[in-house]
C-alpha positions as CSV (number, residue, x, y, z in Angstrom):
1,M,-23.3,145.1,-101.6
2,N,-21.9,142.0,-99.9
3,T,-18.7,143.9,-99.1
4,I,-20.7,146.8,-97.5
5,A,-22.8,144.3,-95.5
6,N,-19.8,142.4,-94.4
7,T,-18.0,145.6,-93.3
8,F,-21.1,146.7,-91.3
9,L,-21.9,143.4,-89.7
10,T,-18.3,142.8,-88.6
11,N,-18.0,146.2,-87.1
12,K,-17.4,146.1,-83.3
13,A,-20.3,148.6,-82.8
14,V,-22.9,146.0,-83.8
15,N,-21.3,142.9,-82.3
16,K,-21.2,141.2,-78.9
17,W,-21.4,143.5,-75.9
18,N,-21.6,146.6,-78.0
19,L,-24.8,145.1,-79.6
20,F,-26.1,144.3,-76.2
21,W,-25.8,147.9,-75.0
22,L,-27.1,149.2,-78.4
23,I,-30.3,147.2,-77.8
24,S,-30.8,147.1,-74.0
25,I,-30.1,150.8,-73.2
26,P,-32.6,152.3,-75.6
27,M,-35.1,149.6,-74.7
28,S,-34.7,150.3,-71.0
29,M,-34.9,154.0,-71.5
30,I,-38.2,153.7,-73.4
31,I,-39.6,151.4,-70.7
32,A,-38.5,153.9,-68.1
33,V,-40.1,156.8,-69.9
34,V,-43.4,155.0,-70.4
35,M,-43.3,154.0,-66.7
36,S,-42.8,157.6,-65.7
37,K,-46.1,158.5,-67.5
38,H,-48.0,155.9,-65.5
39,D,-49.2,156.1,-62.0
40,M,-47.2,153.3,-60.3
41,S,-49.4,153.6,-57.2
42,N,-52.2,152.3,-59.3
43,P,-52.3,148.5,-59.9
44,E,-53.9,148.8,-63.3
45,D,-51.0,151.0,-64.5
46,I,-48.5,148.5,-63.2
47,S,-50.4,145.8,-65.0
48,E,-50.1,147.7,-68.2
49,M,-46.3,148.0,-67.7
50,I,-46.1,144.2,-67.3
51,G,-47.6,143.9,-70.7
52,F,-45.6,146.7,-72.2
53,S,-42.3,145.2,-71.1
54,V,-43.2,141.8,-72.4
55,R,-43.9,143.2,-75.8
56,W,-40.2,144.2,-76.0
57,A,-39.1,140.7,-74.8
58,V,-41.1,138.5,-77.2
59,P,-39.4,139.4,-80.5
60,L,-36.0,138.9,-78.9
61,I,-36.6,135.3,-77.8
62,F,-38.0,134.5,-81.3
63,I,-34.8,135.9,-82.8
64,V,-32.7,133.7,-80.5
65,T,-34.9,130.7,-81.3
66,A,-34.4,131.0,-85.1
67,A,-30.6,131.9,-85.0
68,S,-29.0,128.5,-85.5
69,A,-31.8,127.4,-87.9
70,V,-31.4,130.2,-90.4
71,H,-27.6,129.7,-90.4
72,T,-28.0,126.0,-91.1
73,L,-30.5,126.7,-93.9
74,H,-28.4,129.4,-95.5
75,S,-25.0,130.5,-94.3
76,N,-24.1,134.0,-95.3
77,V,-22.6,137.1,-93.7
78,F,-25.9,138.1,-92.1
79,T,-26.8,134.6,-90.6
80,R,-23.2,134.3,-89.3
81,W,-23.6,137.7,-87.6
82,W,-27.0,136.5,-86.2
83,L,-25.6,133.3,-84.8
84,R,-22.5,135.0,-83.5
85,N,-24.6,137.5,-81.5
86,R,-27.3,135.1,-80.3
87,K,-26.0,135.1,-76.8
88,Y,-26.1,138.9,-76.5
89,I,-29.6,139.2,-78.0
90,G,-30.6,136.5,-75.5
91,L,-29.2,138.7,-72.7
92,C,-31.2,141.7,-74.1
93,F,-34.3,139.4,-73.7
94,A,-33.2,138.8,-70.1
95,V,-33.1,142.6,-69.5
96,A,-36.7,143.0,-70.8
97,M,-37.8,140.1,-68.7
98,A,-36.1,141.7,-65.7
99,W,-38.3,144.7,-66.2
100,Q,-41.4,142.5,-66.4
101,G,-40.3,140.6,-63.3
102,S,-39.8,143.8,-61.3
103,F,-43.4,145.0,-62.2
104,I,-44.8,141.6,-61.3
105,F,-43.0,141.8,-58.0
106,M,-44.2,145.3,-57.4
107,I,-47.9,144.5,-58.0
108,S,-47.8,141.2,-56.1
109,V,-46.3,142.9,-53.0
110,M,-48.0,146.3,-53.1
111,F,-51.4,145.1,-54.3
112,R,-51.8,141.5,-53.2
113,D,-55.6,141.5,-53.3
114,Y,-55.7,142.9,-56.9
115,Y,-53.0,140.5,-58.0
116,F,-54.6,137.4,-56.7
117,E,-58.1,138.4,-57.7
118,D,-57.5,139.9,-61.2
119,I,-54.1,138.6,-62.4
120,Y,-53.1,135.4,-60.6
121,H,-53.8,132.0,-62.3
122,L,-52.0,128.9,-61.0
123,R,-51.3,127.6,-64.5
124,N,-49.7,130.9,-65.5
125,E,-47.8,131.1,-62.3
126,I,-46.3,127.7,-62.8
127,E,-45.3,128.4,-66.4
128,G,-44.0,131.8,-65.5
129,S,-42.0,130.5,-62.6
130,I,-40.4,127.7,-64.7
131,G,-39.7,130.3,-67.4
132,Y,-37.8,132.5,-65.0
133,I,-35.9,129.5,-63.6
134,F,-34.8,128.6,-67.2
135,L,-34.0,132.2,-67.9
136,A,-31.8,132.5,-64.8
137,T,-30.0,129.3,-65.7
138,M,-29.4,130.4,-69.2
139,V,-28.0,133.8,-68.1
140,I,-25.8,132.4,-65.4
141,T,-24.3,129.7,-67.7
142,S,-23.7,132.3,-70.4
143,F,-20.6,133.3,-68.5
144,K,-17.5,131.3,-67.7
145,S,-18.2,131.6,-64.0
146,G,-21.4,129.7,-64.4
147,S,-20.7,127.4,-67.4
148,K,-17.6,125.9,-65.7
149,Y,-19.9,123.7,-63.7
150,L,-21.4,122.1,-66.8
151,N,-19.8,119.9,-69.5
152,P,-20.5,120.8,-73.1
153,Q,-23.4,118.4,-73.4
154,Q,-25.0,119.6,-70.2
155,W,-24.6,123.3,-71.3
156,K,-26.1,122.6,-74.7
157,L,-29.1,120.7,-73.2
158,A,-29.7,123.5,-70.6
159,H,-29.7,126.3,-73.1
160,K,-31.8,124.4,-75.7
161,A,-34.4,123.5,-73.0
162,A,-34.4,127.1,-71.8
163,V,-34.8,128.6,-75.3
164,Y,-37.6,126.1,-76.2
165,F,-39.5,126.7,-73.0
166,L,-39.2,130.5,-73.2
167,W,-40.2,130.4,-76.9
168,A,-43.2,128.2,-76.1
169,Y,-44.3,130.4,-73.3
170,A,-44.3,133.5,-75.6
171,Y,-45.7,131.7,-78.6
172,T,-48.6,130.1,-76.8
173,V,-49.7,133.5,-75.4
174,Y,-50.3,134.8,-78.9
175,W,-51.7,131.5,-80.2
176,W,-54.5,131.5,-77.5
177,Q,-55.1,135.2,-78.2
178,M,-55.4,134.5,-81.9
179,F,-57.6,131.4,-81.8
180,Y,-59.4,131.2,-78.4
181,Y,-59.6,134.3,-76.3
182,T,-61.7,136.3,-78.7
183,K,-65.1,137.9,-78.6
184,A,-66.4,135.4,-81.1
185,V,-65.4,132.4,-79.0
186,N,-65.1,133.2,-75.3
187,G,-66.0,136.8,-74.7
188,G,-62.4,137.9,-74.9
189,V,-60.7,140.6,-76.9
190,D,-60.2,140.1,-80.6
191,P,-56.5,140.1,-81.7
192,V,-54.9,143.3,-82.9
193,M,-52.2,143.6,-85.6
194,L,-49.3,143.1,-83.1
195,D,-50.9,139.8,-82.0
196,Y,-50.9,138.6,-85.6
197,I,-47.2,139.7,-86.1
198,Y,-46.0,138.0,-82.9
199,Y,-48.0,134.9,-83.6
200,W,-46.6,134.3,-87.0
201,A,-43.1,135.4,-86.0
202,G,-43.1,132.8,-83.2
203,F,-44.5,130.2,-85.6
204,F,-41.9,130.7,-88.3
205,A,-39.1,130.9,-85.7
206,F,-39.8,127.3,-84.7
207,A,-40.8,126.2,-88.2
208,L,-37.4,127.2,-89.4
209,R,-35.9,124.9,-86.7
210,I,-37.9,122.0,-88.1
211,A,-36.7,122.9,-91.6
212,S,-33.1,123.0,-90.5
213,W,-33.6,119.6,-88.8
214,G,-34.9,118.3,-92.1
215,K,-31.9,119.7,-94.0
216,I,-29.5,117.9,-91.6
217,R,-31.4,114.7,-92.1
218,Q,-31.4,115.2,-95.9
219,K,-27.6,115.3,-95.9
220,R,-27.5,111.8,-94.3
221,I,-29.7,110.2,-96.9
222,T,-27.5,108.0,-99.1
223,K,-30.1,106.9,-101.7
224,K,-33.0,108.4,-103.5
225,T,-36.1,108.8,-101.3
226,N,-39.3,106.9,-102.3
227,P,-41.5,109.4,-104.3
228,L,-44.5,108.3,-102.3
229,L,-42.8,109.4,-99.1
230,L,-42.0,112.8,-100.7
231,I,-45.5,113.3,-101.8
232,S,-47.0,112.1,-98.5
233,G,-44.5,114.2,-96.5
234,S,-45.3,117.3,-98.6
235,A,-49.0,116.8,-98.2
236,I,-48.6,116.5,-94.4
237,I,-46.5,119.6,-94.2
238,A,-49.1,121.5,-96.2
239,F,-51.8,120.2,-93.8
240,G,-49.7,121.4,-90.8
241,L,-49.6,124.9,-92.3
242,I,-53.3,124.9,-92.8
243,V,-53.8,123.8,-89.1
244,A,-51.5,126.7,-88.1
245,Y,-53.7,129.2,-90.1
246,T,-57.2,127.9,-89.3
247,G,-57.1,127.6,-85.5
248,T,-60.2,129.7,-85.2
249,Y,-62.3,126.9,-86.9
250,W,-61.1,123.9,-84.9
251,T,-59.7,125.1,-81.5
252,E,-63.0,125.4,-79.5
253,S,-64.3,121.9,-80.5
254,V,-60.9,120.2,-80.1
255,N,-60.3,121.9,-76.8
256,S,-63.8,120.9,-75.5
257,Y,-63.1,117.3,-76.5
258,I,-59.6,117.1,-74.9
259,M,-60.8,118.9,-71.7
260,S,-63.9,116.8,-71.3
261,P,-62.3,114.2,-68.9
262,A,-61.9,115.4,-65.3
263,W,-58.3,114.2,-65.3
264,S,-57.5,116.5,-68.3
265,V,-59.0,119.5,-66.5
266,E,-56.8,118.7,-63.5
267,L,-53.8,118.2,-65.7
268,E,-54.3,121.6,-67.2
269,L,-53.7,123.2,-63.8
270,W,-50.3,121.6,-63.3
271,L,-48.7,120.6,-66.7
272,P,-47.3,123.6,-68.6
273,F,-48.9,124.1,-72.0
274,W,-51.4,121.3,-71.7
275,S,-53.4,120.4,-73.8
276,F,-50.8,121.3,-76.4
277,E,-53.1,122.6,-79.2
278,P,-50.7,125.5,-80.0
279,F,-48.1,122.9,-81.0
280,F,-50.3,120.6,-83.2
281,S,-49.2,122.2,-86.4
282,F,-45.5,121.6,-85.5
283,F,-46.1,117.9,-84.7
284,I,-47.8,117.6,-88.1
285,I,-45.1,119.5,-90.0
286,G,-42.3,117.5,-88.1
287,L,-44.0,114.3,-89.2
288,G,-44.0,115.4,-92.8
289,V,-40.4,116.4,-92.7
290,M,-39.5,113.0,-91.1
291,L,-41.3,111.1,-93.9
292,M,-39.5,113.1,-96.5
293,T,-36.1,112.4,-95.0
294,P,-36.1,108.7,-93.9
295,L,-33.0,107.6,-92.0
296,K,-31.8,104.1,-91.3
297,T,-29.6,105.4,-88.4
298,P,-30.3,108.2,-86.0
299,I,-28.6,111.5,-86.2
300,S,-25.7,111.8,-83.8
301,T,-26.1,114.4,-81.0
302,K,-22.4,114.7,-80.4
């Protein structure tokens, strides 16, 4: 079985640029076919295409986010293939986002009144614009013509920041849909199955990164960890998982408390992802992992 998997995953047809075309061409064809069935002179139909194209992009950025983590946690032929093709899967994500960008441009130019009355929100505009800047930076520096202007440390920082921001932008959309914008809470629309799938996919994509960080820290521990720290860390991690699952029960009250000061309401307009409720579970889980893997010296970033 391993031999068959290795033969398949090392085949040129499913690696690098061939993989990019294998994903991006069918994806673009499907988007184009769906678009042909919509009335692109109708702003509501264009708005539907914005959402449709994004649903293709979201799983791709989650896959990119988790690539190095799964390889660190368990190196095998599949995770090596995953890591080796992370760049090309990221470029497929860029293609899907290019479709979304074209639909946003279309609706904002052709139907400005509809866009600014029914779609535009300053906070979303700021987050989206920053996301596209990060995406453009990541794409440009994925090629030698762009990466030559950065040293290895700068390149790594730029790509990590881009992946984290783009993951956060996608993940938070589904977190808010799961736990805040529902009929029961704020007169919104209850989440559907795809919302659940994308939320948990985004959650585990980043949770795996925390786990891989913990594994790297674990390797640097030279003596037995205090059992009390292990128990405390495990309990905190379990609590973080509970927080991730039970947002429906605490989001409204926590959000009301955080947003009660006027300065917090103002900050929400300008600071991406404020007030950070979608990330509470990761802060908690990260703290638990840190307690379980105490270090006397910091991990080198070189």
